[in-house]
N, C-alpha and C positions, 0 to 999 in steps of 0.2 A: 119104533120111531121111523116115520117115512123120511124120504130124502129132503122134501121141502121143509119139514119140521126140523130136521137136522141142520139144514143151512140156516134157518131162522134162529135156532138156538146158538149156532156158532157165531152168527152175526152179533147177537146180543152179548155173548161172552167176550168176543173180540173187542167190542167198544168198551165194555166194563174193564177189561184188563188194560186197554190203552190208557184209560184215565188213571189207572193205578201205576202204570209204568212211566207216564210223562214226566213226573217230577224227579225221577232217578237221574242223578248226576247233573242236574241243572244248577248253574251258579250264575249269578248276575255279574256282569263285567265290572272290573275295578273302576274304570272311567267310561261311563256310557257316552256314546256319540250324541251330538245335539239332535233332538227329535226322537230319540230312542226311548222307549218305555223303561222306567227304572227297574222293573221286575223281569224284563226280557232276558232270556238266557244268552250267554256269550256264544256257546256252541251247542245248539239244540240237539244235534245228532239224531234227527227224526227218522232217518232211514234205519239206523240200528234199533231204534225204539220200535219201529214197525215190525222188524224181524223178530225181536224178542217177544213182542205182543202176539205175533202169529204163532210162535212156538208154545208159549204159555197157554194161549187160548186153545190150541190143539190138545194139549194135555188135559186141560180142564174139561173140554168137550168130550174127550174119550172117557173120562171118569163119569161124566153125566150120562153118556151113552150106555156104559156098562151098568150103571145103577138102574136106568130105565129098562133096559132089555133083560136084565137078570131077574127082575121081578121083586127086588128088595123094596122098592116103592111102587105100588100099583096105582095107576091113574084111572083104572077101569072100574074099581069097586066103589 
């Protein structure tokens, strides 16, 4: 796997993991402010979710990298 392919795979994995992590710990406020969407989270904590996403995506990318480079799955034949 080349470095460009590795970055592309990491980018796709990161976005996929982000959409899996976004709902974690999200709760609607008890009394939403006027003009606020009913389903908007009270405390989104997006920075923490980005950090968790980065870590989980790195682990998933490493697993993919080792599978591809070990030859368990060959994309050449």
